[in-house]
ROSE-4610 file (N, C-alpha, C; in Angstrom, 1 decimal, always signed):
// ROSE-4610
residu = [X/X/X/X/X/X/X/X/X/X/X/X/X/X/X/X/X/X/X/X/X/X/X/X/X/X/X/X/X/X/X/X/X/X/X/X/X/X/X/X/X/X/X/X/X/X/X/X/X/X/X/X/X/X/X/X/X/X/X/X/X/X/X/X/X/X/X/X/X/X/X/X/X/X/X/X/X/X/X/X/X/X/X/X/X/X/X/X/X/X/X/X/X/X/X/X/X/X/X/X/X/X/X/X/X/X/X/X/X/X/X/X/X/X/X/X/X/X/X/X/X/X/X/X/X/X/X/X/X/X/X/X/X/X/X/X/X/X/X/X/X/X/X/X/X/X/X/X/X/X/X/X/X/X/X/X/X/X/X/X/X/X/X/X/X/X/X/X/X/X/X/X/X/X/X/X/X/X/X/X/X/X/X/X/X/X/X/X/X/X/X/X/X/X/X/X/X/X/X/X/X/X/X/X/X/X/X/X/X/X/X/X/X/X/X/X/X/X/X/X/X/X/X/X/X/X/X/X/X/X/X/X/X/X/X/X/X/X/X/X/X/X/X/X/X/X/X/X/X/X/X/X/X/X/X/X/X/X/X/X/X/X/X/X/X/X/X/X/X/X/X/X/X/X/X/X/X/X/X/X/X/X/X/X/X/X/X/X/X/X/X/X/X/X/X/X/X/X/X/X/X/X/X/X/X/X/X/X/X/X/X/X/X/X/X/X/X/X/X/X/X/X/X/X/X/X/X/X/X/X/X/X/X/X/X/X/X/X/X/X/X/X/X/X/X/X/X/X/X/X/X/X/X/X/X/X/X/X/X/X/X/X/X/X/X/X/X/X/X/X/X/X/X/X/X/X/X/X/X/X/X/X/X/X/X/X/X/X/X/X/X/X/X/X/X/X/X/X/X/X/X/X/X/X/X/X/X/X/X/X/X/X/X/X/X/X/X/X/X/X/X/X/X/X/X/X/X/X/X/X/X/X/X/X/X/X/X/X/X/X/X/X/X/X/X/X/X/X/X/X/X/X/X/X/X/X/X/X/X/X/X/X/X/X/X/X/X/X/X/X/X/X/X/X/X/X/X/X/X/X/X/X/X/X/X/X/X/X/X/X/X/X/X/X/X/X/X/X/X/X/X/X/X/X/X/X/X/X/X/X/X/X/X/X/X/X/X/X/X/X/X/X/X/X/X/X/X/X/X/X/X/X/X/X/X/X/X/X/X/X/X/X/X/X/X/X/X/X/X/X/X/X/X/X/X/X/X/X/X/X/X/X/X/X/X/X/X/X/X/X/X/X/X/X/X/X]
num = [1/1/1/2/2/2/3/3/3/4/4/4/5/5/5/6/6/6/7/7/7/8/8/8/9/9/9/10/10/10/11/11/11/12/12/12/13/13/13/14/14/14/15/15/15/16/16/16/17/17/17/18/18/18/19/19/19/20/20/20/21/21/21/22/22/22/23/23/23/24/24/24/25/25/25/26/26/26/27/27/27/28/28/28/29/29/29/30/30/30/31/31/31/32/32/32/33/33/33/34/34/34/35/35/35/36/36/36/37/37/37/38/38/38/39/39/39/40/40/40/41/41/41/42/42/42/43/43/43/44/44/44/45/45/45/46/46/46/47/47/47/48/48/48/49/49/49/50/50/50/51/51/51/52/52/52/53/53/53/54/54/54/55/55/55/56/56/56/57/57/57/58/58/58/59/59/59/60/60/60/61/61/61/62/62/62/63/63/63/64/64/64/65/65/65/66/66/66/67/67/67/68/68/68/69/69/69/70/70/70/71/71/71/72/72/72/73/73/73/74/74/74/75/75/75/76/76/76/77/77/77/78/78/78/79/79/79/80/80/80/81/81/81/82/82/82/83/83/83/84/84/84/85/85/85/86/86/86/87/87/87/88/88/88/89/89/89/90/90/90/91/91/91/92/92/92/93/93/93/94/94/94/95/95/95/96/96/96/97/97/97/98/98/98/99/99/99/100/100/100/101/101/101/102/102/102/103/103/103/104/104/104/105/105/105/106/106/106/107/107/107/108/108/108/109/109/109/110/110/110/111/111/111/112/112/112/113/113/113/114/114/114/115/115/115/116/116/116/117/117/117/118/118/118/119/119/119/120/120/120/121/121/121/122/122/122/123/123/123/124/124/124/125/125/125/126/126/126/127/127/127/128/128/128/129/129/129/130/130/130/131/131/131/132/132/132/133/133/133/134/134/134/135/135/135/136/136/136/137/137/137/138/138/138/139/139/139/140/140/140/141/141/141/142/142/142/143/143/143/144/144/144/145/145/145/146/146/146/147/147/147/148/148/148/149/149/149/150/150/150/151/151/151/152/152/152/153/153/153/154/154/154/155/155/155/156/156/156/157/157/157/158/158/158/159/159/159/160/160/160/161/161/161/162/162/162/163/163/163/164/164/164/165/165/165/166/166/166/167/167/167/168/168/168/169/169/169/170/170/170/171/171/171/172/172/172/173/173/173/174/174/174/175/175/175/176/176/176/177/177/177/178/178/178/179/179/179/180/180/180/181/181/181/182/182/182/183/183/183/184/184/184/185/185/185/186/186/186/187/187/187/188/188/188/189/189/189/190/190/190/191/191/191/192/192/192]
x = [-10.1/-10.3/-9.4/-8.1/-7.2/-7.7/-8.2/-8.7/-9.9/-10.7/-11.9/-11.4/-10.3/-9.8/-9.1/-8.4/-7.7/-8.7/-9.8/-10.9/-11.5/-11.8/-12.5/-11.5/-10.2/-9.2/-9.2/-9.2/-9.2/-10.4/-11.5/-12.8/-12.7/-12.3/-12.2/-11.2/-10.1/-9.1/-9.5/-10.2/-10.7/-11.8/-12.7/-13.7/-13.1/-12.0/-11.3/-10.7/-10.1/-9.5/-10.6/-11.7/-12.7/-13.4/-13.5/-14.2/-13.3/-12.0/-11.2/-11.2/-11.8/-11.7/-13.1/-13.9/-15.3/-15.4/-16.3/-16.6/-17.8/-17.7/-18.8/-19.4/-20.6/-21.3/-22.0/-21.9/-22.6/-23.7/-24.9/-26.0/-26.2/-26.1/-26.2/-27.7/-27.9/-29.3/-29.7/-28.8/-29.1/-29.4/-29.2/-29.4/-28.2/-27.0/-25.8/-25.3/-24.6/-24.0/-22.5/-21.8/-20.3/-19.7/-19.0/-18.4/-17.0/-16.6/-15.2/-15.1/-14.1/-13.9/-14.1/-15.0/-15.3/-14.1/-13.4/-12.2/-12.6/-13.5/-13.9/-15.3/-15.9/-17.3/-17.2/-17.6/-17.7/-19.1/-19.3/-20.6/-21.1/-20.1/-20.5/-20.2/-19.4/-19.1/-18.7/-18.7/-18.2/-17.0/-15.9/-14.8/-14.6/-14.5/-14.5/-13.3/-12.6/-11.5/-12.1/-12.3/-12.9/-11.9/-11.2/-10.2/-9.1/-9.4/-8.3/-8.5/-9.5/-9.6/-10.2/-9.9/-10.5/-11.4/-12.7/-13.7/-14.3/-14.7/-15.4/-16.8/-17.9/-19.2/-19.9/-20.6/-21.3/-22.5/-22.9/-23.9/-25.3/-25.5/-26.7/-26.9/-25.7/-25.8/-25.8/-25.8/-25.8/-27.1/-27.8/-29.1/-28.9/-27.9/-27.7/-26.2/-25.8/-24.4/-24.6/-24.1/-24.2/-22.8/-22.7/-21.5/-21.3/-20.1/-19.8/-20.8/-20.9/-21.9/-21.5/-20.2/-19.7/-18.2/-17.6/-16.2/-15.5/-14.3/-13.5/-12.8/-12.7/-12.0/-10.5/-9.6/-8.2/-7.7/-8.3/-7.9/-8.2/-9.4/-9.8/-9.0/-8.6/-7.7/-6.4/-5.8/-4.6/-4.8/-5.9/-6.1/-6.4/-7.0/-7.4/-6.3/-5.3/-4.4/-3.1/-3.0/-1.8/-1.4/-2.3/-2.0/-1.8/-2.4/-2.3/-0.9/-0.1/+1.3/+2.3/+1.9/+2.8/+2.9/+4.1/+4.2/+4.5/+4.6/+4.8/+6.2/+7.1/+8.5/+8.4/+7.6/+7.5/+6.9/+6.0/+5.3/+6.1/+6.9/+7.6/+9.1/+9.7/+11.2/+11.6/+11.0/+11.4/+10.4/+11.0/+10.2/+10.1/+9.1/+9.0/+10.3/+11.1/+12.4/+13.4/+13.3/+14.2/+13.9/+12.6/+12.3/+12.5/+12.4/+12.7/+14.2/+15.0/+16.5/+16.8/+16.2/+16.5/+16.0/+14.9/+14.3/+15.3/+15.8/+16.7/+18.0/+18.5/+19.7/+19.5/+18.4/+18.0/+17.8/+17.2/+16.9/+18.2/+19.1/+20.4/+21.2/+21.2/+22.0/+21.4/+20.1/+19.4/+19.6/+19.5/+19.8/+21.2/+22.2/+23.6/+23.8/+23.2/+23.4/+22.8/+21.6/+21.0/+21.9/+22.4/+23.3/+24.5/+25.2/+26.4/+26.1/+25.0/+24.6/+24.3/+23.6/+23.2/+24.5/+25.4/+26.7/+27.5/+27.5/+28.3/+27.6/+26.3/+25.6/+25.9/+25.8/+26.1/+27.5/+28.5/+29.9/+30.1/+29.4/+29.6/+29.0/+28.0/+27.3/+28.1/+28.7/+29.3/+30.8/+31.5/+32.9/+33.3/+32.6/+32.9/+32.0/+32.4/+31.6/+32.1/+33.4/+34.0/+33.5/+33.2/+32.6/+33.5/+34.8/+35.8/+35.7/+35.1/+35.0/+33.6/+32.8/+31.4/+31.3/+32.2/+32.2/+32.3/+33.3/+33.6/+32.3/+31.8/+30.6/+29.4/+29.1/+27.9/+28.2/+29.5/+29.8/+29.6/+30.2/+30.0/+28.6/+27.8/+26.4/+25.7/+26.0/+25.3/+25.6/+26.9/+27.2/+26.5/+26.4/+25.6/+24.1/+23.6/+22.2/+21.9/+22.8/+22.7/+22.8/+23.7/+23.9/+22.6/+22.1/+20.9/+19.7/+19.6/+18.5/+18.5/+19.7/+19.9/+19.5/+19.8/+19.4/+17.9/+17.2/+15.7/+15.2/+15.8/+15.4/+15.5/+16.6/+16.8/+15.8/+15.5/+14.5/+13.2/+12.8/+11.5/+11.4/+12.6/+12.7/+12.5/+13.0/+12.9/+11.4/+10.7/+9.2/+8.5/+8.9/+8.3/+8.5/+9.7/+10.0/+9.3/+9.1/+8.3/+6.9/+6.3/+5.0/+4.8/+5.8/+5.7/+5.8/+6.6/+6.7/+5.4/+4.7/+3.4/+2.4/+2.4/+1.5/+1.8/+3.0/+3.4/+3.0/+3.2/+2.8/+1.3/+0.5/-0.9/-1.4/-0.7/-1.2/-0.8/+0.3/+0.7/+0.5/+0.4/+0.3/-1.0/-1.4/-2.6/-3.6/-4.8/-5.9/-7.2/-8.1/-9.5/-10.4/-11.2/-12.2/-13.6/-14.5/-15.9/-16.4/-17.0/-17.6/-19.0/-19.8/-21.2/-21.3/-22.2/-22.4/-23.5/-23.8/-24.8/-26.2/-26.4/-27.7/-28.0/-27.1/-27.4/-26.8/-26.1/-25.4/-24.0/-23.2/-21.8/-21.0/-19.9/-19.0/-17.6/-16.7/-15.4/-14.5/-13.6/-12.6/-11.2/-10.5/-9.1/-8.1/-7.1/-6.1/-4.8/-4.0/-2.7/-1.6]
y = [+9.7/+8.4/+8.1/+8.6/+8.4/+9.0/+10.2/+10.9/+10.1/+9.6/+8.8/+7.5/+6.9/+5.7/+6.0/+7.1/+7.5/+7.9/+8.6/+9.0/+7.8/+6.8/+5.5/+4.8/+4.8/+4.1/+4.8/+6.1/+6.9/+6.6/+6.6/+6.3/+4.9/+3.9/+2.5/+2.4/+3.0/+2.9/+3.7/+4.8/+5.5/+4.7/+4.0/+3.2/+2.1/+1.5/+0.4/+0.9/+2.1/+2.6/+2.9/+3.5/+3.9/+2.6/+1.6/+0.4/-0.3/-0.2/-0.8/+0.0/+1.2/+2.0/+2.2/+1.2/+1.2/+0.5/+1.0/+0.3/-0.6/-1.9/-2.8/-3.0/-3.7/-4.0/-5.3/-6.0/-7.3/-7.2/-7.4/-7.4/-8.8/-9.1/-10.4/-10.7/-12.0/-12.4/-11.8/-11.4/-10.7/-9.2/-8.7/-7.3/-6.4/-7.1/-6.3/-6.0/-4.9/-4.6/-4.5/-5.2/-5.3/-4.5/-3.5/-2.7/-3.1/-3.0/-3.3/-3.6/-4.3/-4.6/-6.1/-6.5/-8.0/-8.5/-9.4/-10.0/-11.1/-12.0/-13.1/-13.5/-14.0/-14.5/-15.9/-16.9/-18.3/-18.8/-20.0/-20.6/-20.8/-20.8/-21.1/-19.9/-19.0/-17.9/-16.6/-15.6/-14.2/-14.0/-13.4/-13.1/-11.6/-10.9/-9.4/-8.9/-7.9/-7.3/-6.0/-6.1/-5.0/-4.3/-3.4/-2.6/-3.4/-3.9/-4.6/-6.1/-6.7/-8.1/-8.6/-9.8/-10.5/-11.6/-11.5/-12.5/-13.2/-14.4/-15.2/-15.6/-15.4/-15.7/-16.6/-17.6/-18.5/-17.8/-18.2/-17.6/-17.6/-18.6/-18.7/-17.5/-16.9/-15.9/-14.5/-14.4/-13.1/-12.9/-11.8/-11.5/-10.7/-9.7/-8.8/-8.5/-8.4/-7.9/-6.7/-5.6/-4.3/-3.9/-4.0/-3.7/-2.2/-1.7/-0.3/+0.6/+0.5/+1.3/+2.8/+3.1/+4.5/+4.4/+5.5/+5.6/+5.7/+5.1/+5.1/+6.5/+6.9/+8.2/+7.8/+8.9/+8.6/+7.9/+8.2/+7.5/+6.1/+5.8/+4.4/+3.6/+4.3/+3.6/+3.2/+4.1/+3.8/+2.6/+2.6/+1.5/+0.2/+0.2/-1.0/-1.7/-0.9/-1.5/-2.1/-2.0/-2.4/-3.9/-4.8/-6.2/-6.5/-5.8/-6.1/-5.9/-5.1/-4.9/-5.9/-6.9/-8.0/-8.9/-9.2/-10.1/-11.5/-12.4/-13.8/-14.0/-13.2/-13.3/-12.9/-11.9/-11.4/-12.6/-13.3/-14.3/-15.6/-15.9/-17.2/-17.1/-16.0/-15.9/-15.2/-14.0/-13.1/-13.4/-13.5/-13.8/-12.5/-12.4/-11.3/-10.9/-12.0/-11.7/-11.0/-11.4/-10.7/-9.2/-8.8/-7.4/-6.7/-7.4/-6.8/-6.5/-7.4/-7.2/-6.0/-6.0/-4.9/-3.6/-3.6/-2.4/-1.9/-2.8/-2.4/-1.8/-2.4/-1.8/-0.4/-0.3/+1.1/+2.1/+1.6/+2.5/+3.0/+2.1/+2.5/+3.3/+3.0/+3.8/+5.2/+5.3/+6.6/+7.4/+6.8/+7.5/+8.0/+7.2/+7.6/+8.8/+8.7/+9.8/+11.1/+11.0/+12.2/+12.8/+12.0/+12.5/+13.2/+12.5/+13.1/+14.4/+14.4/+15.6/+16.7/+16.4/+17.5/+18.0/+17.1/+17.6/+18.5/+18.1/+18.9/+20.2/+20.3/+21.6/+22.4/+21.8/+22.6/+23.1/+22.3/+22.7/+23.9/+23.8/+24.8/+26.1/+26.1/+27.4/+27.9/+27.1/+27.6/+28.0/+27.3/+27.5/+28.6/+28.7/+29.7/+31.0/+31.9/+33.1/+34.3/+34.2/+35.3/+35.5/+36.7/+36.9/+36.4/+36.4/+35.9/+34.4/+33.7/+32.2/+31.8/+32.7/+32.4/+31.3/+31.2/+30.2/+28.8/+28.7/+27.4/+27.0/+28.0/+27.8/+27.2/+27.8/+27.4/+26.1/+25.9/+24.6/+23.4/+23.6/+22.6/+22.4/+23.5/+23.4/+22.7/+22.9/+22.2/+20.7/+20.3/+18.9/+18.3/+19.0/+18.4/+18.3/+19.2/+19.1/+17.9/+17.7/+16.6/+15.3/+15.2/+13.9/+13.7/+14.7/+14.6/+14.2/+14.8/+14.4/+13.0/+12.5/+11.1/+10.2/+10.7/+9.9/+9.8/+10.9/+10.9/+9.9/+9.8/+8.8/+7.4/+7.1/+5.7/+5.4/+6.4/+6.2/+5.9/+6.7/+6.4/+5.0/+4.7/+3.3/+2.2/+2.4/+1.4/+1.2/+2.3/+2.2/+1.5/+1.7/+0.9/-0.6/-1.0/-2.4/-3.0/-2.2/-2.7/-2.9/-2.0/-2.1/-3.4/-3.6/-4.8/-6.1/-6.1/-7.2/-7.5/-6.4/-6.6/-7.2/-6.8/-7.4/-8.8/-9.2/-10.6/-11.4/-10.9/-11.7/-11.8/-10.8/-10.9/-11.9/-12.0/-13.0/-14.4/-14.6/-16.0/-16.6/-15.8/-16.3/-16.1/-14.9/-14.6/-13.9/-14.3/-13.6/-13.9/-13.0/-13.1/-13.3/-14.3/-14.6/-14.6/-14.1/-14.2/-15.5/-16.4/-17.6/-17.8/-18.4/-18.6/-19.7/-19.6/-20.6/-21.5/-22.5/-23.5/-22.9/-21.9/-21.4/-20.2/-20.0/-19.0/-17.7/-17.5/-16.2/-16.2/-15.3/-15.2/-15.3/-16.0/-16.2/-15.7/-15.5/-15.1/-16.3/-16.5/-17.6/-17.0/-17.3/-16.8/-17.8/-17.4/-18.4/-17.8/-18.6/-18.2/-19.1]
z = [-40.4/-39.9/-38.7/-38.8/-37.7/-36.4/-36.5/-35.4/-34.7/-35.5/-35.0/-34.3/-34.9/-34.3/-32.9/-32.8/-31.6/-30.5/-31.0/-30.0/-29.5/-30.3/-29.8/-28.9/-29.2/-28.4/-27.0/-27.0/-25.8/-24.9/-25.5/-24.8/-24.2/-24.9/-24.4/-23.3/-23.5/-22.4/-21.1/-21.3/-20.1/-19.4/-20.2/-19.5/-18.8/-19.3/-18.6/-17.3/-17.3/-16.1/-15.1/-15.5/-14.5/-14.0/-14.8/-14.3/-13.2/-13.3/-12.3/-11.0/-11.0/-9.8/-9.2/-9.2/-8.7/-7.3/-6.5/-5.3/-5.5/-5.2/-5.4/-4.0/-4.0/-2.7/-2.8/-1.7/-1.6/-0.5/-0.8/+0.2/+0.7/+2.0/+2.5/+2.9/+3.2/+3.6/+4.9/+5.7/+7.0/+6.8/+5.6/+5.4/+5.5/+5.8/+5.9/+4.5/+4.3/+3.0/+3.2/+2.4/+2.5/+1.3/+1.6/+0.5/+0.2/-1.0/-1.4/-2.9/-3.3/-4.7/-4.9/-5.7/-5.9/-6.8/-6.2/-6.9/-7.9/-7.4/-8.3/-8.0/-9.0/-8.8/-9.5/-8.7/-9.2/-9.1/-9.4/-9.3/-7.9/-7.0/-5.6/-4.6/-5.0/-4.0/-4.7/-3.9/-4.2/-3.3/-3.9/-3.1/-3.2/-2.0/-2.0/-1.2/-1.7/-1.0/-0.4/+0.9/+1.6/+2.5/+1.9/+2.6/+3.3/+4.5/+5.3/+5.4/+4.7/+4.7/+3.4/+3.1/+1.9/+2.4/+2.0/+2.5/+1.3/+1.5/+0.5/+1.0/+0.3/+0.7/-0.3/+0.3/-0.6/-1.3/-2.4/-3.2/-2.4/-1.6/-0.8/+0.2/+0.6/+1.6/+1.0/-0.3/-1.0/-1.7/-1.3/-1.9/-3.2/-3.2/-4.3/-4.5/-5.7/-6.0/-6.8/-6.2/-6.9/-7.4/-8.8/-9.4/-9.6/-9.3/-9.5/-8.8/-7.5/-6.8/-6.9/-6.8/-7.0/-7.2/-7.7/-7.9/-6.6/-6.5/-5.3/-5.2/-4.0/-3.7/-3.7/-3.7/-3.8/-2.5/-1.4/-0.1/-0.2/-0.8/-0.9/-1.9/-2.9/-3.9/-3.3/-2.4/-1.8/-0.8/-0.1/+0.9/+0.2/-1.0/-1.6/-2.4/-2.9/-3.8/-3.2/-1.8/-1.2/-1.5/-1.3/-1.5/-2.9/-3.8/-5.3/-5.8/-5.1/-5.6/-5.1/-4.4/-4.0/-5.1/-5.6/-6.7/-6.2/-7.2/-6.9/-6.2/-6.6/-6.0/-4.6/-4.3/-2.9/-2.0/-2.5/-1.7/-1.6/-2.6/-2.6/-2.4/-2.8/-2.7/-1.5/-1.3/-0.1/+1.0/+2.2/+3.4/+4.2/+5.2/+6.0/+6.8/+7.1/+7.8/+6.9/+5.6/+4.7/+4.6/+4.6/+4.5/+5.8/+6.9/+8.2/+8.4/+7.9/+8.0/+7.0/+5.9/+4.9/+5.5/+6.2/+6.9/+8.0/+8.8/+9.9/+9.3/+8.2/+7.6/+7.1/+6.4/+5.9/+7.0/+8.1/+9.2/+9.9/+10.2/+10.8/+9.9/+8.6/+7.6/+7.6/+7.5/+7.4/+8.7/+9.8/+11.1/+11.2/+10.8/+10.8/+9.8/+8.6/+7.7/+8.2/+8.8/+9.4/+10.5/+11.4/+12.4/+11.9/+10.9/+10.3/+9.6/+8.8/+8.1/+9.0/+10.1/+11.0/+11.7/+12.0/+12.7/+11.7/+10.4/+9.5/+9.3/+9.3/+9.1/+10.4/+11.5/+12.8/+12.8/+12.4/+12.4/+11.4/+10.3/+9.3/+9.7/+10.4/+10.9/+12.1/+12.9/+14.1/+13.9/+13.1/+12.9/+12.0/+10.9/+9.8/+10.0/+10.9/+11.2/+10.5/+10.1/+9.4/+8.0/+7.5/+6.2/+5.1/+5.3/+4.3/+4.1/+5.0/+4.9/+4.6/+4.1/+3.8/+2.7/+1.8/+0.7/+1.4/+2.2/+2.9/+3.7/+4.4/+5.3/+4.5/+3.3/+2.6/+1.8/+1.4/+0.7/+1.7/+2.9/+4.0/+4.4/+4.5/+4.8/+3.8/+2.5/+1.4/+1.4/+1.7/+1.8/+3.0/+4.1/+5.3/+5.0/+4.2/+3.8/+2.9/+2.0/+1.0/+1.8/+2.7/+3.5/+4.4/+5.0/+5.8/+5.0/+3.8/+2.9/+2.5/+2.2/+1.8/+3.0/+4.2/+5.4/+5.6/+5.2/+5.3/+4.3/+3.1/+2.1/+2.6/+3.3/+3.8/+4.9/+5.7/+6.8/+6.2/+5.2/+4.6/+3.9/+3.3/+2.7/+3.7/+4.9/+5.9/+6.3/+6.4/+6.7/+5.6/+4.4/+3.2/+3.4/+3.8/+4.0/+5.2/+6.2/+7.4/+7.0/+6.1/+5.7/+4.8/+4.0/+3.1/+4.0/+5.0/+5.9/+6.6/+7.0/+7.6/+6.7/+5.4/+4.4/+4.2/+4.1/+3.9/+5.1/+6.3/+7.5/+7.5/+7.2/+7.1/+6.2/+5.0/+4.0/+4.3/+5.0/+5.1/+6.5/+7.5/+8.9/+9.5/+9.7/+10.5/+9.6/+9.7/+8.9/+9.6/+9.4/+9.9/+8.7/+8.7/+7.6/+8.2/+7.3/+7.6/+6.9/+7.7/+7.1/+7.5/+6.7/+7.0/+8.1/+9.0/+10.1/+9.7/+10.5/+10.2/+10.2/+11.1/+11.3/+10.3/+9.3/+8.3/+8.5/+9.7/+10.0/+9.5/+10.0/+9.7/+11.0/+10.8/+12.0/+11.6/+12.6/+12.3/+12.5/+11.6/+11.6/+11.6/+12.7/+12.8/+12.3/+11.6/+11.1/+11.7/+12.4/+13.0/+12.4]
């Protein structure tokens, strides 16, 4: 009985995971198909996260909603989940300026550590050429490699903070929306 329970639990959890990783489609009255993940469906509109923008369409402009058209590829999953990882504290407490300052500090620290680590590695290889000093040479080289590796970590961390800054700016300042026009088509609305 326990095995049957765990098997059922596994199947249910696997179906929930795969359901969250589907590509949906909205077919408009003009015949266009918009691919993405449908975030919400209300009595009046469909909201879809389509890779680099979130759009909301009135029900009158949607002919068909195709749920789970196909499974998302790994590249699509990476592109679709970026905004989902922003928490409430990111949107309300931390500003884009905070993350930019944090990114610049990480960048300068990483660059400095890379330069120091490279210099230590160069000194160890050029100064200790005698075979009797090979222990000093490789200890110093290992220290330089460790310092340079930590510098690469801080450089990558700075790029992460720059990316987070861009996401926050996209969400709060500038965005492009698709909106229905009076004649039944779609128009682009820019918010700055």
